[in-house]
Each structure stands twice: as C-alpha cells, then as structure tokens.
PyMOL commands that place a pseudoatom at each C-alpha (Angstrom):
pseudoatom trace, name=CA, resn=ASP, resi=1, chain=A, elem=C, hetatm=0, pos=[-7.503, 8.546, -9.263]
pseudoatom trace, name=CA, resn=ARG, resi=2, chain=A, elem=C, hetatm=0, pos=[-7.606, 7.416, -5.641]
pseudoatom trace, name=CA, resn=ARG, resi=3, chain=A, elem=C, hetatm=0, pos=[-6.600, 9.084, -2.393]
pseudoatom trace, name=CA, resn=ILE, resi=4, chain=A, elem=C, hetatm=0, pos=[-4.032, 6.792, -0.731]
pseudoatom trace, name=CA, resn=PHE, resi=5, chain=A, elem=C, hetatm=0, pos=[-1.790, 7.214, 2.324]
pseudoatom trace, name=CA, resn=PHE, resi=6, chain=A, elem=C, hetatm=0, pos=[1.931, 6.431, 1.940]
pseudoatom trace, name=CA, resn=ASP, resi=7, chain=A, elem=C, hetatm=0, pos=[3.115, 4.753, 5.163]
pseudoatom trace, name=CA, resn=THR, resi=8, chain=A, elem=C, hetatm=0, pos=[6.870, 4.135, 5.385]
pseudoatom trace, name=CA, resn=GLY, resi=9, chain=A, elem=C, hetatm=0, pos=[6.262, 2.053, 8.514]
pseudoatom trace, name=CA, resn=ALA, resi=10, chain=A, elem=C, hetatm=0, pos=[3.878, -0.381, 6.812]
pseudoatom trace, name=CA, resn=LYS, resi=11, chain=A, elem=C, hetatm=0, pos=[5.457, -3.484, 5.323]
pseudoatom trace, name=CA, resn=LEU, resi=12, chain=A, elem=C, hetatm=0, pos=[2.166, -4.320, 3.598]
pseudoatom trace, name=CA, resn=SER, resi=13, chain=A, elem=C, hetatm=0, pos=[-0.165, -2.128, 1.561]
pseudoatom trace, name=CA, resn=TYR, resi=14, chain=A, elem=C, hetatm=0, pos=[-3.919, -2.064, 2.183]
pseudoatom trace, name=CA, resn=LEU, resi=15, chain=A, elem=C, hetatm=0, pos=[-7.014, -1.198, 0.166]
pseudoatom trace, name=CA, resn=SER, resi=16, chain=A, elem=C, hetatm=0, pos=[-10.671, -0.748, 0.994]
pseudoatom trace, name=CA, resn=ASP, resi=17, chain=A, elem=C, hetatm=0, pos=[-12.381, -4.122, 0.712]
pseudoatom trace, name=CA, resn=ASP, resi=18, chain=A, elem=C, hetatm=0, pos=[-14.473, -2.972, -2.259]
pseudoatom trace, name=CA, resn=LEU, resi=19, chain=A, elem=C, hetatm=0, pos=[-11.218, -2.503, -4.238]
pseudoatom trace, name=CA, resn=LEU, resi=20, chain=A, elem=C, hetatm=0, pos=[-9.804, -5.956, -3.413]
pseudoatom trace, name=CA, resn=VAL, resi=21, chain=A, elem=C, hetatm=0, pos=[-10.746, -7.920, -6.520]
pseudoatom trace, name=CA, resn=GLY, resi=22, chain=A, elem=C, hetatm=0, pos=[-10.050, -11.517, -7.408]
pseudoatom trace, name=CA, resn=ASN, resi=23, chain=A, elem=C, hetatm=0, pos=[-9.094, -14.358, -5.134]
pseudoatom trace, name=CA, resn=SER, resi=24, chain=A, elem=C, hetatm=0, pos=[-6.870, -14.079, -2.110]
pseudoatom trace, name=CA, resn=ILE, resi=25, chain=A, elem=C, hetatm=0, pos=[-3.335, -15.424, -2.673]
pseudoatom trace, name=CA, resn=GLY, resi=26, chain=A, elem=C, hetatm=0, pos=[-2.947, -16.320, 0.990]
pseudoatom trace, name=CA, resn=GLU, resi=27, chain=A, elem=C, hetatm=0, pos=[-2.673, -14.874, 4.465]
pseudoatom trace, name=CA, resn=VAL, resi=28, chain=A, elem=C, hetatm=0, pos=[0.123, -12.971, 6.184]
pseudoatom trace, name=CA, resn=ASP, resi=29, chain=A, elem=C, hetatm=0, pos=[0.802, -11.781, 9.709]
pseudoatom trace, name=CA, resn=ASP, resi=30, chain=A, elem=C, hetatm=0, pos=[0.957, -8.047, 10.309]
pseudoatom trace, name=CA, resn=PHE, resi=31, chain=A, elem=C, hetatm=0, pos=[0.929, -5.595, 13.196]
pseudoatom trace, name=CA, resn=HIS, resi=32, chain=A, elem=C, hetatm=0, pos=[-0.851, -2.340, 13.980]
pseudoatom trace, name=CA, resn=PRO, resi=33, chain=A, elem=C, hetatm=0, pos=[-0.048, -0.365, 17.150]
pseudoatom trace, name=CA, resn=SER, resi=34, chain=A, elem=C, hetatm=0, pos=[-3.701, 0.031, 18.135]
pseudoatom trace, name=CA, resn=ILE, resi=35, chain=A, elem=C, hetatm=0, pos=[-4.650, -3.671, 17.937]
pseudoatom trace, name=CA, resn=GLY, resi=36, chain=A, elem=C, hetatm=0, pos=[-1.364, -5.582, 17.954]
pseudoatom trace, name=CA, resn=ASP, resi=37, chain=A, elem=C, hetatm=0, pos=[-0.729, -8.664, 15.807]
pseudoatom trace, name=CA, resn=PHE, resi=38, chain=A, elem=C, hetatm=0, pos=[-3.338, -9.803, 13.281]
pseudoatom trace, name=CA, resn=LYS, resi=39, chain=A, elem=C, hetatm=0, pos=[-3.705, -11.961, 10.155]
pseudoatom trace, name=CA, resn=THR, resi=40, chain=A, elem=C, hetatm=0, pos=[-4.922, -10.571, 6.861]
pseudoatom trace, name=CA, resn=LYS, resi=41, chain=A, elem=C, hetatm=0, pos=[-5.865, -12.051, 3.508]
pseudoatom trace, name=CA, resn=VAL, resi=42, chain=A, elem=C, hetatm=0, pos=[-3.654, -10.694, 0.718]
pseudoatom trace, name=CA, resn=TYR, resi=43, chain=A, elem=C, hetatm=0, pos=[-4.318, -10.015, -2.954]
pseudoatom trace, name=CA, resn=LYS, resi=44, chain=A, elem=C, hetatm=0, pos=[-2.150, -9.160, -5.977]
pseudoatom trace, name=CA, resn=ILE, resi=45, chain=A, elem=C, hetatm=0, pos=[-3.665, -6.040, -7.523]
pseudoatom trace, name=CA, resn=ASP, resi=46, chain=A, elem=C, hetatm=0, pos=[-2.507, -4.203, -10.643]
pseudoatom trace, name=CA, resn=VAL, resi=47, chain=A, elem=C, hetatm=0, pos=[-2.130, -0.464, -10.087]
pseudoatom trace, name=CA, resn=THR, resi=48, chain=A, elem=C, hetatm=0, pos=[-1.032, 2.219, -12.521]
pseudoatom trace, name=CA, resn=ILE, resi=49, chain=A, elem=C, hetatm=0, pos=[1.828, 4.452, -11.385]
pseudoatom trace, name=CA, resn=ASN, resi=50, chain=A, elem=C, hetatm=0, pos=[3.051, 7.133, -13.787]
pseudoatom trace, name=CA, resn=GLY, resi=51, chain=A, elem=C, hetatm=0, pos=[1.436, 5.265, -16.672]
pseudoatom trace, name=CA, resn=LYS, resi=52, chain=A, elem=C, hetatm=0, pos=[3.149, 1.965, -15.774]
pseudoatom trace, name=CA, resn=VAL, resi=53, chain=A, elem=C, hetatm=0, pos=[1.172, -1.016, -14.468]
pseudoatom trace, name=CA, resn=GLU, resi=54, chain=A, elem=C, hetatm=0, pos=[2.649, -2.547, -11.315]
pseudoatom trace, name=CA, resn=SER, resi=55, chain=A, elem=C, hetatm=0, pos=[1.427, -5.621, -9.471]
pseudoatom trace, name=CA, resn=LEU, resi=56, chain=A, elem=C, hetatm=0, pos=[1.458, -4.908, -5.730]
pseudoatom trace, name=CA, resn=THR, resi=57, chain=A, elem=C, hetatm=0, pos=[0.383, -6.984, -2.741]
pseudoatom trace, name=CA, resn=PHE, resi=58, chain=A, elem=C, hetatm=0, pos=[-2.519, -5.573, -0.743]
pseudoatom trace, name=CA, resn=GLY, resi=59, chain=A, elem=C, hetatm=0, pos=[-4.148, -6.759, 2.447]
pseudoatom trace, name=CA, resn=SER, resi=60, chain=A, elem=C, hetatm=0, pos=[-7.597, -6.297, 3.922]
pseudoatom trace, name=CA, resn=LEU, resi=61, chain=A, elem=C, hetatm=0, pos=[-7.637, -4.178, 7.074]
pseudoatom trace, name=CA, resn=PRO, resi=62, chain=A, elem=C, hetatm=0, pos=[-9.366, -5.631, 10.127]
pseudoatom trace, name=CA, resn=SER, resi=63, chain=A, elem=C, hetatm=0, pos=[-12.730, -3.998, 10.785]
pseudoatom trace, name=CA, resn=SER, resi=64, chain=A, elem=C, hetatm=0, pos=[-11.451, -2.612, 14.088]
pseudoatom trace, name=CA, resn=ILE, resi=65, chain=A, elem=C, hetatm=0, pos=[-9.064, -0.245, 12.257]
pseudoatom trace, name=CA, resn=ARG, resi=66, chain=A, elem=C, hetatm=0, pos=[-10.824, 0.110, 8.900]
pseudoatom trace, name=CA, resn=TYR, resi=67, chain=A, elem=C, hetatm=0, pos=[-12.453, 3.284, 10.197]
pseudoatom trace, name=CA, resn=LEU, resi=68, chain=A, elem=C, hetatm=0, pos=[-9.027, 5.003, 10.095]
pseudoatom trace, name=CA, resn=LEU, resi=69, chain=A, elem=C, hetatm=0, pos=[-9.205, 4.983, 6.297]
pseudoatom trace, name=CA, resn=GLN, resi=70, chain=A, elem=C, hetatm=0, pos=[-12.700, 6.414, 6.408]
pseudoatom trace, name=CA, resn=LEU, resi=71, chain=A, elem=C, hetatm=0, pos=[-11.627, 9.188, 8.794]
pseudoatom trace, name=CA, resn=GLY, resi=72, chain=A, elem=C, hetatm=0, pos=[-8.819, 10.139, 6.419]
pseudoatom trace, name=CA, resn=ARG, resi=73, chain=A, elem=C, hetatm=0, pos=[-11.175, 9.948, 3.426]
pseudoatom trace, name=CA, resn=THR, resi=74, chain=A, elem=C, hetatm=0, pos=[-8.775, 7.554, 1.761]
pseudoatom trace, name=CA, resn=GLU, resi=75, chain=A, elem=C, hetatm=0, pos=[-9.164, 4.226, 0.037]
pseudoatom trace, name=CA, resn=GLY, resi=76, chain=A, elem=C, hetatm=0, pos=[-5.880, 2.643, 0.992]
pseudoatom trace, name=CA, resn=VAL, resi=77, chain=A, elem=C, hetatm=0, pos=[-2.378, 2.647, 2.370]
pseudoatom trace, name=CA, resn=ILE, resi=78, chain=A, elem=C, hetatm=0, pos=[0.754, 2.067, 0.305]
pseudoatom trace, name=CA, resn=GLY, resi=79, chain=A, elem=C, hetatm=0, pos=[3.530, 0.419, 2.282]
pseudoatom trace, name=CA, resn=THR, resi=80, chain=A, elem=C, hetatm=0, pos=[7.224, -0.131, 1.722]
pseudoatom trace, name=CA, resn=GLU, resi=81, chain=A, elem=C, hetatm=0, pos=[6.851, -2.578, -1.189]
pseudoatom trace, name=CA, resn=LEU, resi=82, chain=A, elem=C, hetatm=0, pos=[6.817, 0.532, -3.371]
pseudoatom trace, name=CA, resn=LEU, resi=83, chain=A, elem=C, hetatm=0, pos=[10.375, 1.322, -2.215]
pseudoatom trace, name=CA, resn=ASN, resi=84, chain=A, elem=C, hetatm=0, pos=[11.577, -1.877, -3.926]
pseudoatom trace, name=CA, resn=LYS, resi=85, chain=A, elem=C, hetatm=0, pos=[10.536, -0.456, -7.301]
pseudoatom trace, name=CA, resn=TYR, resi=86, chain=A, elem=C, hetatm=0, pos=[10.767, 3.334, -7.049]
pseudoatom trace, name=CA, resn=TYR, resi=87, chain=A, elem=C, hetatm=0, pos=[12.856, 6.161, -5.721]
pseudoatom trace, name=CA, resn=VAL, resi=88, chain=A, elem=C, hetatm=0, pos=[10.549, 8.270, -3.584]
pseudoatom trace, name=CA, resn=ILE, resi=89, chain=A, elem=C, hetatm=0, pos=[10.966, 12.025, -3.342]
pseudoatom trace, name=CA, resn=LEU, resi=90, chain=A, elem=C, hetatm=0, pos=[8.722, 13.572, -0.715]
pseudoatom trace, name=CA, resn=SER, resi=91, chain=A, elem=C, hetatm=0, pos=[8.278, 17.319, -0.394]
pseudoatom trace, name=CA, resn=ASN, resi=92, chain=A, elem=C, hetatm=0, pos=[6.367, 18.402, 2.673]
pseudoatom trace, name=CA, resn=LEU, resi=93, chain=A, elem=C, hetatm=0, pos=[6.592, 22.036, 1.558]
pseudoatom trace, name=CA, resn=SER, resi=94, chain=A, elem=C, hetatm=0, pos=[4.800, 21.464, -1.755]
pseudoatom trace, name=CA, resn=LYS, resi=95, chain=A, elem=C, hetatm=0, pos=[2.807, 18.442, -0.448]
pseudoatom trace, name=CA, resn=THR, resi=96, chain=A, elem=C, hetatm=0, pos=[3.953, 16.248, -3.319]
pseudoatom trace, name=CA, resn=LEU, resi=97, chain=A, elem=C, hetatm=0, pos=[5.277, 12.724, -3.641]
pseudoatom trace, name=CA, resn=ILE, resi=98, chain=A, elem=C, hetatm=0, pos=[7.330, 11.957, -6.744]
pseudoatom trace, name=CA, resn=LEU, resi=99, chain=A, elem=C, hetatm=0, pos=[8.012, 8.383, -7.841]
pseudoatom trace, name=CA, resn=GLU, resi=100, chain=A, elem=C, hetatm=0, pos=[10.914, 7.590, -10.165]
pseudoatom trace, name=CA, resn=PRO, resi=101, chain=A, elem=C, hetatm=0, pos=[11.365, 3.966, -11.292]
pseudoatom trace, name=CA, resn=LEU, resi=102, chain=A, elem=C, hetatm=0, pos=[14.508, 2.160, -10.180]
pseudoatom trace, name=CA, resn=ASP, resi=103, chain=A, elem=C, hetatm=0, pos=[16.594, 0.645, -12.947]
pseudoatom trace, name=CA, resn=GLU, resi=104, chain=A, elem=C, hetatm=0, pos=[16.215, -3.154, -13.005]
pseudoatom trace, name=CA, resn=GLU, resi=105, chain=A, elem=C, hetatm=0, pos=[19.738, -3.697, -11.654]
pseudoatom trace, name=CA, resn=GLU, resi=106, chain=A, elem=C, hetatm=0, pos=[19.008, -1.301, -8.761]
pseudoatom trace, name=CA, resn=SER, resi=107, chain=A, elem=C, hetatm=0, pos=[15.936, -3.134, -7.491]
pseudoatom trace, name=CA, resn=PHE, resi=108, chain=A, elem=C, hetatm=0, pos=[16.069, -4.313, -3.889]
pseudoatom trace, name=CA, resn=ASP, resi=109, chain=A, elem=C, hetatm=0, pos=[13.733, -7.306, -4.435]
for i in range(1, 109): cmd.bond("trace and resi %d" % i, "trace and resi %d" % (i + 1))
show_as sticks, trace
zoom trace
C-alpha cells in the first residue's frame, strides 16, 4: 500500500523517482503553478486498483517541487487519467475515495 494524492487538476500522474521502474517511454510537457512549464520523462507503470492491474502513465517531478511529496508524506500523485477508467466517489466526511470501474463502452479514452 502507498500513500498517494489524487489531484483532479493534474493531467499527468507522478511517482517518487525510486518507484519509476523500467525505461522512459518519452517526454511530455506539463505545468505546475509554482514553477510554470516543464518537461518530464514518463513511464508506463502497472498499479493494482481494487485487485485489477492497470497500466498508468507516470512522470518524474522536477527536483524543485519534489519536496511537496515529502512534506505530504506521500509517494505520488494520481491525475485525471484515472477518470478515463473509473467512476470516482469522494467523501470528504468519511475521508474515503471509492473507485468503480467504467464499463468498456463507457470509457472516455
């Protein structure tokens, strides 16, 4: 189990560099309000969600904002790619996030 932020404003997901395994599949442009535009190497990483293995795209955070993960004691950020595969139910009251898979014909890919 890993502690991960869910960021509905992030188009790309991010992991701590020690969790980015394998070879980079390329580079993409991204943006963070504190540093502006930047490029990041991206990786396809298999993650298990509710017992199902999903391949998601993760980037490597620039060192200038990597400390934000450390401050939050987290190992990553999940962005909106997850919304292409799952319904998300968020309860602030119970502090839970529930993921229900979309049916194949409902996918927004």
